[in-house]
N, C-alpha and C positions, 0 to 999 in steps of 0.2 A: 665219726660224728664231726659235724662242722664246728669249728672253733667259734665261740661267741663273737670274737672280733671281726669275723668274716660275714656276720649277719647284717641285715638291714638295721639301722640304729635302734628303732623301737623294739624290734625282735630281740636285739642284743640286750637291751635294758630289761625286757620281760624275763629273759633267760637268767640274767644276773639276779633279779629279784627272786625268781624261783629257787635258784641255788642258795641264796641267803636264808630262805625259809625251809630248806630241805632238812628234815629231821636227821638225815644221814649225812653229816659233814657240813651242815649249814652253820651260820653264825649264831652262837648262843644268845646274844643280845637281840638280834632280829627275831629269833624264834620265840622269845618271851613276850614280844609286843602284841598289843591288841588295838582295836579301833580307838578305844579311849586313851590309851597311852600314847598313841601316835598323833592324835588330833592336835595337841598343843604344838607339835613340830610343824604340822601342816599350816596352822595359823601363823606361826613364826616365819615360815618360809614365804608366805604371801606378803607379810610385812617387809621382808628383806627384798622382795621383788619391787615393792613400792618405793623402798629406800633407794635402790639402784636407779630407778626411773627418776626420782627426785634429784639425784646427783648427776643424771645424764651420763652414767657410766655404762657404756654398751658392753664392755667385757664382763663387768660384774653382773649386768642384767642377763647376759647369756648364761652365766653360771647359776644365778639365782633361779632362773626359769627352769634350768635342769633340775635343781634341788626340788622345786615345786612339782615338776613332772614326776620325780621319783616318789613324792608323797602320794600322788594319784595311783601310781603303779603299786605302791606298798599296800594301800587300802584295797585295791582291786585284787591283789594276790591273796590277801586274807579272806576276802569275800569268795574268791574261787575255791579256797580250801574248805569253806563252809558250805559250798554249793549254792551260794546266793546269786552271784553274777561274776562275769569275767571282765577283763580290760576291754575286750572287743564289745561287750554289752554297753560299757560306759561310753565308748566312742559312738556306737550306733545310736544311743539315747540322745547324745548331744547333737549328732547330725540330724536326727529326726526333729528335735526341738528347733534347731536353727532354720531348717526348711519350713517348718510349720509357722514360725514367727516372722518369716520373710516371704510372704506370698507374692510380694511385688517383684521378687527376684526369681523365685522358684515356681511361681504360679501366675495367675492372670490379673491379680490386683494391681492397682495403679497408686503409687505414692510419689509425690513430687519433691519432697524435701525431708531433712532430718527431723524437723518438728512433727510432721505428719507421721513419720515412722515411729517416733517415741510414743505418740498417742495410740497408734495401732498396736505397738508392742505391749503397752500396758493393758489395752483392751483384751488382747489375746491371753495375757496372763490372768486377767480377771475371769475370763471364760473358763480357763483350765482349772483355776482354784474353785470356782463355783460348782464344779462337778463332784468335788469330794469334801470341801471345807464346810465346817459348821459355823465358823466365824470368819469375818474378813481379816482377822488378826492371825489366823492359823498360818503356820509355816514361816513366821518371822523368827529366824533362829535365835535361840537364847544365848548362844555363844558369841554373837556379834558384839563388837565394842559398843558400850552403852549409848554413846552419842549416835552411832549409826543405827542402832536398833530403835532409839527414840524417833529418829527421822522416819524410819520405815513404818513404825506404828502410827505416827501422825499422818503419813501419806495414805496408809490403808484406810484409816478412819475418814479421811477427807474424800476418798473415793465414793463414800456413801453419803456425803453431805455434812459430815460432822467436822466443821471447821469454821474459823472466823471468816467474815465476809471479805476482809482485806487485811493488809499488813498492819494497819493501825490497830485493829482488834488484837492481833497477836502481840504488838508492842504494849498495849494497855495491860495485857495479861502479865507481861514481864514486870511492869510497874507494880501491879497488884501483888505479885509473888514477892517482890523486894520488900514491900510494906509488911506482908505477912511474916517474912523472915525477921525484919526489924522488931516486930511485935513479939515474936517468939524469943528472940535473943534478950529482950528486955524483961520478959515475964517468966522465963523458965531456964533452969540450968540443965534441962533434960536434953542430952546430946542426940538421942534418937529422934526426938521431935524436931530438933534443929536440923538434923541430917535430912529428914523428910522434907522440910521446907526448902532446903538447898536443892534437893532433887527436883522438886516442883519448879524451882526457878530455872534450873538447867534445862528441864524439859520444855519450858515455855520459850527459852532462848533458841532451842533447836527448832521449834515451830516457826520462829521468825526467820531462821535460815531457810526453812523449807519454802516459805512464801517468797523469799527472794531468790530461790533456786541456787542457794549456796550450800555446799557440802559442809556440815559442821565439823567433821573430822579434819578436812583440809583447812578450814578456818582456824581451828585450835592448833593444828600442826604449824601453821604459819605464825601464829601468836607465840608458840613455843620457840620457834627459830628466832623470832624477833627479840624475845626476852633473852635468849642465849647470847645473841650478838651484842646486845646492849650491856648485859652483865659482864661479859668477857672484856668489853671496852673499859668498864669500871675497874676490873681487876688489872688490866694492862696499864692503865693510867696510874693506879696506886703503886704498881710494881716499879714504874718509872720514878716514883717518889721514894722508893725504898720501903714501902709499907705493904701490908696485906689488908684485906677487907676487915679482918678482926681488929685491926689497929686504927680503923677509920670510924668516924661517927656516921650515923644515918644521914645527917645533913650533908656531909662531905660526899658520901656515895650518891646521894640524890642529885647533887650538883653535877657530878661527873656523868650520871645517867642522862641528865638534860643536855649536857655538853655533847654526849654521844649521839643523842637524837638530832641535835642541830647539825652535827658533822655528817650525818647520814640522811639529811633532807627531811628530818622529823617523820621518818617512815612509820 
């Protein structure tokens, strides 16, 4: 029998996965896994790919893409065991989809630029969904990060005309939701009701992002990174003074925060 190391890379990976799931001599941990138990790892690996890209670390990206590919192979192996589909079926399905959604490359359609392709892609997706969907909101995955899912839900509703006429309408909705949150905070100690109002506010902010063609996850990720840089500056400056944040007043930390903003161009 040919040793796995001598096989083509993808065949080698499929063989390794099959061995790991082999009831006779396979890995006990891998054998215990199901689609549901593996799904969180799949999501985690996708985030680690995004993190490597954000850091522009090509070595890490290579490794993280391998980890993500392994997740696809893992799910495909479990599906094969169930008689549902194989890894080859997964590859064929995505090949068919890519050819179908790029008729200007694999067919006779003419598309001149990326903007036209985006419109054509979305239209093709709508036609495909219309064949089976009962709602335009069908197949928006529940497991998506909440901001991403809110963006997709808003986009789907907008496809059938359920949207504000312009960005100002979306911004007015943000102001309205802020006032409703203020009212709720003043009138009620009910945390569930307050939480619902905060959710409405976040959803309305996501709609503003959608109008401006800004990815809300990226926007919040950038805000997180900015906060981290500024707070680390505060910690560093306090350490230079021989103190910790716990030993400083809010006013002192806020002054250092503003100092950090000025030193970094008020980013």
